[in-house]
C-alpha positions in Angstrom: 0.0 0.0 0.0 1.3 3.4 -0.9 0.9 6.2 1.6 -0.8 9.5 0.7 1.6 12.3 0.1 0.7 14.4 3.1 0.4 12.0 6.0 1.8 12.8 9.4 4.5 10.1 8.9 5.6 11.8 5.7 5.5 15.3 7.3 7.7 13.9 10.1 10.3 12.6 7.7 10.2 15.8 5.6 11.0 17.7 8.8 14.0 15.4 9.5 15.3 16.1 6.0 14.7 19.8 6.3 16.8 19.8 9.5 19.8 18.1 7.9 19.3 14.6 9.5 21.4 12.2 7.5 21.2 9.1 9.8 18.5 7.4 11.8 19.5 4.6 14.2 16.7 2.3 14.9 15.2 -1.1 15.8 12.1 -1.5 13.7 8.6 -2.0 15.1 5.1 -2.4 13.9 4.0 0.7 15.8 5.8 3.1 13.4 5.7 1.2 10.1 4.3 4.3 8.4 7.4 6.3 9.3 9.7 3.5 8.1 7.8 3.5 4.9 8.3 7.3 4.5 12.0 6.9 5.2 12.2 4.4 2.3 11.5 7.3 -0.1 14.4 9.4 1.2 17.1 6.7 1.2 19.4 9.0 -0.8 19.2 11.6 2.0 18.8 9.6 5.2 20.7 6.4 6.0 18.7 4.1 8.2 21.0 2.0 10.4 19.2 -1.0 11.9 20.6 -2.1 15.3 20.3 -5.2 17.3 19.1 -3.6 20.5 17.3 -0.4 21.3 20.0 0.6 23.9 22.6 0.2 21.2 20.6 2.4 18.8 20.1 5.1 21.4 23.8 5.1 22.3 24.7 5.4 18.6 22.4 8.4 18.3 23.9 9.9 21.4 27.4 9.5 20.0 26.2 11.2 16.8 24.9 14.1 18.8 28.3 14.4 20.7 30.3 14.4 17.5 28.1 16.7 15.3 26.5 19.0 17.8 23.2 18.2 16.0 20.5 16.0 17.5 21.1 12.3 17.0 17.9 10.6 15.9 16.8 7.2 17.2 13.5 5.4 16.4 12.2 2.5 18.5 8.9 0.8 19.1 6.6 1.2 22.0 6.8 -0.4 25.5 10.0 -2.6 25.8 11.5 -0.8 22.8 11.2 2.5 24.6 12.4 1.3 28.0 15.4 -0.4 26.4 16.3 2.9 24.7 15.9 4.8 28.0 19.6 4.2 28.9 20.6 6.3 25.9 18.2 9.1 26.9 19.6 9.1 30.4 23.2 9.4 29.1 22.1 12.2 26.7 20.5 14.0 29.6 23.5 13.7 32.0 26.0 14.5 29.2 24.0 17.4 27.7 23.8 15.8 24.3 21.2 16.9 21.7 19.1 13.8 20.8 15.6 13.0 19.7 14.0 9.6 20.4 10.9 8.8 18.4 8.8 6.1 20.0 6.0 4.2 18.3 2.8 4.3 20.4 -0.6 2.6 20.7 -3.5 4.3 19.0 -5.0 7.3 20.7 -8.3 5.5 20.8 -6.8 2.7 23.0 -5.2 4.8 25.6 -6.0 3.9 29.3 -7.1 0.4 28.4 -3.8 -1.3 29.3 -3.3 -2.0 25.6 -0.5 -4.1 24.2 2.8 -2.5 25.2 1.0 0.7 26.5 3.3 3.2 28.3 2.7 6.8 29.3 5.8 8.3 27.8 5.4 11.8 29.4 5.4 10.1 32.8 8.2 7.6 32.1 10.6 10.0 30.4 9.5 13.2 32.2 12.6 13.1 34.5 15.0 11.7 31.9 14.4 14.0 29.0 14.3 17.8 28.5 10.8 17.3 27.0 8.7 14.3 26.6 5.5 14.6 24.5 3.1 12.8 22.2 1.8 14.0 18.8 -2.0 14.0 19.5 -3.1 16.1 16.5 -1.6 14.9 13.2 -1.9 18.3 11.6 0.6 19.6 14.2 3.3 17.1 13.4 5.8 19.6 11.9 5.2 22.0 14.8 6.0 19.3 17.4 9.0 17.9 15.6 10.5 21.4 15.0 10.0 22.2 18.7 11.8 18.9 19.5 14.8 20.1 17.4 14.8 23.5 19.1 14.5 22.1 22.6 17.3 19.6 22.1 19.7 22.3 21.0 18.8 25.4 23.0 20.1 26.2 26.5 21.6 23.2 28.1 21.4 20.6 25.3 19.7 17.3 25.9 17.3 14.6 24.7 13.7 15.0 23.6 11.2 12.1 23.4 8.3 12.2 20.9 5.7 9.4 21.0 3.9 8.6 17.7 0.4 7.2 18.1 0.0 4.6 15.4 -3.3 5.7 14.1 -2.4 9.4 13.6 0.6 8.6 11.4 -1.7 7.8 8.4 -3.8 10.9 8.8 -3.4 14.3 7.2 -0.1 15.8 8.6 -1.0 19.4 8.0 1.4 21.9 6.5 4.9 21.0 5.3 8.1 22.4 7.0 9.2 25.7 5.6 12.8 26.1 7.0 15.2 24.3 9.3 15.3 25.1 13.0 18.0 27.7 14.0 18.6 27.3 17.7 18.7 30.4 19.8 22.0 31.3 21.5 22.5 33.6 24.4 25.7 35.8 24.6 27.4 37.5 27.5 26.5 41.0 28.6 29.5 43.3 27.9 29.2 44.5 31.5 29.6 41.0 32.7 32.8 40.6 30.6 34.2 43.7 32.2 33.4 42.3 35.7 35.3 39.1 34.8 38.3 41.2 33.5 38.3 43.2 36.7 38.2 40.2 39.0 40.8 38.4 36.9 43.2 41.3 37.2 43.2 41.0 41.0 43.5 37.2 41.1 46.8 35.6 42.3 45.9 31.9 41.7 43.2 31.7 39.0 42.1 28.6 37.1 40.0 28.1 34.0 37.7 25.0 34.0 35.9 24.0 30.8 33.2 21.4 30.2 29.8 20.8 28.8 28.6 20.5 25.2 27.9 22.8 22.2 31.5 23.9 21.7 32.7 25.1 18.3 36.3 24.6 17.1 36.6 28.4 16.7 35.6 28.9 20.4 37.9 26.2 21.8 40.8 27.5 19.7 40.1 31.0 21.0 39.8 30.2 24.7 42.8 27.8 24.5 44.9 30.5 22.9 43.8 33.1 25.4 44.7 30.8 28.3 48.1 30.1 26.7 48.8 33.9 26.3 47.9 34.5 30.0 49.6 31.4 31.3 46.3 30.3 33.0 46.2 26.7 34.3 43.3 24.9 32.5 41.4 21.9 33.8 38.7 20.0 31.9 35.6 18.5 33.4 34.8 14.8 33.8 35.2 13.0 30.4 35.7 16.2 28.4 39.4 15.7 27.8 39.2 16.5 24.1 38.0 20.1 24.5 41.6 21.4 24.2 44.8 19.7 23.2 46.4 18.0 26.1 49.8 19.3 25.2 48.5 22.9 25.9 51.3 24.6 28.0 48.8 25.3 30.8 46.8 22.1 30.7 46.5 20.7 34.3 44.4 17.6 33.7 40.8 16.6 34.0 38.5 16.6 37.1 37.2 13.1 36.9 37.4 9.9 39.0 40.8 9.4 40.5 42.2 12.8 39.5 45.7 14.0 40.1 46.0 14.9 43.8 48.1 18.0 42.7 45.2 19.2 40.5 42.8 18.7 43.4 45.0 20.8 45.6 45.4 23.5 42.9 41.6 23.8 42.5 41.1 24.1 46.3 43.8 26.7 46.5 42.5 28.9 43.6 41.3 32.3 44.5 39.3 32.6 41.2 37.6 29.8 39.3 36.4 30.7 35.9 34.1 27.9 34.9 32.6 27.7 31.4 30.1 24.9 30.5 30.9 22.6 33.3 28.0 21.9 35.8 30.5 21.1 38.6 28.5 18.1 39.6 29.3 15.1 41.8 32.2 13.5 39.9 34.2 16.7 38.9 33.9 17.9 42.5 34.8 14.6 44.1 31.5 13.9 45.7 30.8 17.6 46.3 33.8 17.9 48.5 36.2 19.8 46.2 34.5 23.1 46.5 33.1 25.0 49.5 29.9 27.1 49.2 31.3 29.8 51.4 34.4 30.1 49.3 32.7 29.9 45.9 30.5 32.9 46.8 33.8 34.9 46.6 35.8 33.0 44.0 33.5 31.2 41.5 32.6 32.8 38.1 30.1 30.3 36.6 28.9 30.5 33.0 26.5 27.8 31.7 23.9 27.7 28.9 21.3 26.4 31.3 20.2 29.0 33.9 18.8 26.2 36.0 22.3 25.0 36.6 23.6 28.3 38.0 23.4 28.4 41.8 22.1 24.8 41.8 24.8 23.6 44.2 27.5 26.2 44.4 26.8 29.9 45.3 28.7 31.9 42.6 30.4 35.3 42.9 29.3 36.0 39.3 27.1 33.9 37.0 25.7 34.2 33.5 23.5 32.0 31.3 25.2 32.0 27.9 26.2 29.7 25.1 29.6 28.1 25.9 31.1 29.0 22.5 29.8 32.6 22.5 31.0 33.1 26.1 34.4 31.7 25.3 34.8 33.9 22.2 33.9 37.0 24.3 36.2 36.2 27.2 39.1 35.4 24.9 39.3 39.1 24.1 39.8 40.1 27.8 43.2 41.6 28.8 43.6 41.5 32.6 46.9 43.2 32.4 48.9 40.4 33.9 50.0 36.8 33.3 50.4 33.6 35.3 52.9 31.8 33.1 54.8 30.0 35.8 51.6 28.6 37.4 50.4 27.3 34.0 53.7 25.6 33.3 53.8 24.0 36.8 50.3 22.7 36.4 51.2 21.2 33.0 54.3 19.6 34.3 52.2 18.0 37.1 49.8 16.7 34.4 52.7 15.2 32.3 54.1 13.4 35.4 50.7 12.0 36.4 49.8 10.8 32.9 53.2 9.1 32.3 53.2 5.2 32.4 53.6 3.6 35.8 55.1 0.3 36.8 52.8 -2.7 37.6 53.6 -6.3 38.6 51.7 -8.1 35.9 52.1 -9.4 32.4 50.0 -6.5 31.0 50.7 -2.9 32.0 47.6 -1.0 31.0 49.4 2.3 31.3 51.9 1.2 28.6 49.1 -0.2 26.4 47.3 3.2 26.5 50.6 5.0 25.8 51.1 2.9 22.8 47.7 3.7 21.4 48.7 7.4 21.4 51.9 6.6 19.6 50.3 4.4 17.0 47.0 6.1 16.2 46.6 9.4 14.3 45.7 12.4 16.4 42.1 12.5 15.1 41.4 8.9 16.1 38.2 8.6 18.1 38.4 6.7 21.4 35.3 5.4 23.1 34.5 3.7 26.4 31.7 2.6 28.6 32.0 2.4 32.4 34.3 0.4 34.6 37.7 0.6 36.2 39.3 -0.2 32.9 38.4 3.3 31.8 40.5 4.9 34.5 43.6 3.7 32.6 42.4 5.3 29.4 41.4 8.6 31.0 44.5 9.0 33.0 47.2 8.0 30.5 45.8 9.0 27.1 46.6 12.5 26.0 44.0 13.8 23.5 45.4 16.0 20.7 42.3 16.9 18.7 38.6 17.8 19.3 35.9 15.3 19.2 38.2 12.3 19.9 36.6 11.2 23.2 33.2 9.5 23.5 32.6 8.6 27.1 29.5 8.7 29.2 29.5 11.1 32.1 26.5 9.1 33.2 28.7 6.1 33.9 26.7 3.9 31.6 28.1 0.4 31.0 27.7 -0.9 27.4 28.0 2.6 25.9 31.5 2.4 24.3 30.9 -0.2 21.5 27.7 1.3 20.1 29.2 4.8 20.4 32.1 3.6 18.4 29.8 2.3 15.7 27.9 5.6 15.7 31.3 7.4 15.4 32.4 5.3 12.5 29.1 5.9 10.7 29.6 9.7 11.1 33.3 9.7 10.3 34.1 6.6 8.1 37.6 7.9 7.2 38.7 8.3 10.9 40.0 5.4 13.0 37.8 4.5 15.9 38.9 2.4 18.9 36.7 1.3 21.7 38.3 0.4 25.0 35.9 -1.9 26.9 36.0 -4.0 30.0 34.8 -7.6 29.7 31.6 -6.9 31.7 31.1 -3.6 29.8 31.5 -5.1 26.4 29.1 -8.0 27.0 26.3 -5.5 27.6 26.4 -4.4 23.9 28.5 -7.1 22.2 25.5 -8.1 20.0 26.1 -4.8 18.1 29.1 -6.5 16.5 26.4 -7.8 14.1 25.6 -4.2 13.2 29.3 -3.5 12.6 29.6 -6.4 10.3 26.4 -5.6 8.4 27.4 -2.1 7.6 31.1 -2.6 7.2 32.0 -0.5 10.2 35.7 -1.1 10.7 35.8 -0.4 14.4 38.4 -1.9 16.8 37.4 -3.0 20.2 40.0 -3.8 22.8 38.3 -6.0 25.4 40.2 -5.6 28.7 39.4 -9.0 30.3 40.1 -9.4 34.0 37.2 -11.7 34.7 35.4 -9.3 37.1 33.2 -6.3 37.4 36.2 -4.3 38.4 34.7 -1.1 39.9 32.4 -3.0 42.2 35.1 -5.5 43.1 37.3 -2.5 44.1 34.6 -1.1 46.3 33.8 -4.6 47.6 37.4 -5.2 48.6 37.7 -1.8 50.3 34.5 -2.1 52.3 34.3 -5.9 52.8 37.8 -7.4 52.1 37.9 -11.0 50.8 34.1 -11.3 50.8 33.9 -11.6 47.0 30.3 -12.1 45.7 28.4 -11.2 42.5 31.5 -9.7 40.8 33.3 -12.7 39.3 32.6 -13.3 35.6 33.0 -16.4 33.4 33.5 -15.0 29.9 33.4 -16.6 26.4 36.4 -17.0 24.2 36.1 -13.4 22.7 38.2 -14.4 19.7 35.8 -17.1 18.7 32.9 -14.8 19.5 34.1 -12.1 17.2 35.0 -14.5 14.4 31.4 -15.8 14.5 30.4 -12.4 13.2 33.1 -12.4 10.5 35.3 -10.0 12.5 39.0 -10.2 12.9 40.2 -11.1 16.4 43.4 -11.7 18.2 44.3 -12.7 21.8 47.0 -10.8 23.6 48.4 -11.7 27.1 51.5 -9.4 27.4 52.3 -5.7 27.1 55.0 -6.6 24.6 52.5 -8.4 22.4 50.0 -5.5 22.2 51.7 -3.4 19.4 51.5 -6.4 17.0 47.9 -7.2 18.0 46.8 -3.6 17.5 48.6 -3.4 14.1 46.8 -6.5 12.8 43.5 -5.1 14.1 44.1 -1.8 12.4 44.9 -3.5 9.1 41.6 -5.4 9.3 39.6 -2.4 10.3 41.0 -0.4 7.4 39.3 -2.8 5.0 35.9 -2.2 6.7 36.1 -5.4 8.8 35.3 -5.1 12.6 38.2 -6.1 14.8 38.7 -7.2 18.3 41.7 -7.5 20.6 41.2 -9.8 23.5 43.5 -8.4 26.1 44.0 -10.6 29.2 44.7 -8.6 32.3 45.1 -9.3 36.0 42.3 -8.3 38.4 45.0 -7.8 41.0 45.8 -4.5 39.2 42.3 -3.3 39.9 43.0 0.4 39.1 46.0 2.7 38.4 48.1 2.6 41.5 45.8 0.3 43.3 45.9 -3.5 43.9 43.5 -5.9 45.6 46.2 -6.8 48.0 46.7 -3.2 49.0 43.0 -2.7 49.4 42.7 -5.7 51.7 45.7 -4.6 53.7 44.2 -1.2 54.2 
């Protein structure tokens, strides 16, 4: 059956095309067949990538949003499809990533009956998304979808969920879209910029902290150059290590989990904190202990695109709701009349020392493995990860040298890294993409290797296999030494697992064997073949600088 030209389903797809959507990540469902049919007519403009699980599809869309700054689009079916996808929505919310999740829905006439897979999406996603809605009037389809694009991109970026009742998709969709959505951006008041200049001119120990989303290359280059001219120490927020080059002469490191103690001390000692884009939430502030509200009322200048984030936890001396990039461009013109070159250089030296490989007593030294990645891969290679102690090695020892090279969930979502890597490769097929995944982390989304094989996405995954849920094991050994329960894992032969999908795979058990294993994986990936390196590690080396023996002794 051929759809009429002006159905709500067609209007929805026309609006996607109008707004430059070139990829849709989905798991198909009968509840939105009309939309899938409309997408069939625009195959030359929108690539539809079918995934093997809704969480994988949502994570791919989230990665798309991180890399492009435009909403990643995901489509899933009602009920279990939507709840599976909720993990990606939560990550997009915590990570301030623009994203739109379209969910098939039961017919409007069946609402409230407990119909098959019925869910109230406003209620379920109300606290996870910036906006959760349902198209109830087919003639308003374009209006609702355009609002979704605006909401996802304006202020603090984030996810929007739009439910699509099955019966309205076939009805008259009203007027066609006229123009793409241009998100509104707020700039800094010149008077505020002058206040920043004045306070900076009096600061003895200032620091610049950057974070959040929505950054342009022009803005990061400008603020990076400004900090270099002034000698300002620069720290980056949790899992935002690619905002500026890590060889910046004032780069002090990132405020994440297990940060450099010298960086923590530097932040505490600062008499002015200029924070742009970072919310300064739980992880960057070490469980809300790094800062003190009494002190921040005198020392914190907080700029964030979401006004609801200003004063949410920390009382600022000055605050402004502004777009990160516009704020950075404005501040990069400020001349405080002094420099802090020695402080910036000392902070960077501390970072270099902390991010240099360390000695470990095991066959695989993860700090050396990560150091080799930096040596072997091009500067624009994209590195992804999910959650687990394995990621601590990556975040501490890898030095990012280009923008949009880190895809990591500030939400701490396991299973994120591999789908994110596939999303990244779909967006940037010419760039190398490597996922670092723990064994438990990888198994939460390993089925997406089928997606990689189907679309020829030559992504490399390094599975760091220590046979345990490492983060929880670490906490367990610290709080209840030797009483190991529910953290040990019996894993498959990951080489055979990958080969079953037609992927290249190699096992590696030593630090010295890793360069050859990586080289073979890169060669396979260059031909469009997914690749896996099964890296056998020792759970004793539970985290950088920490062993299970030491935890038990403490």
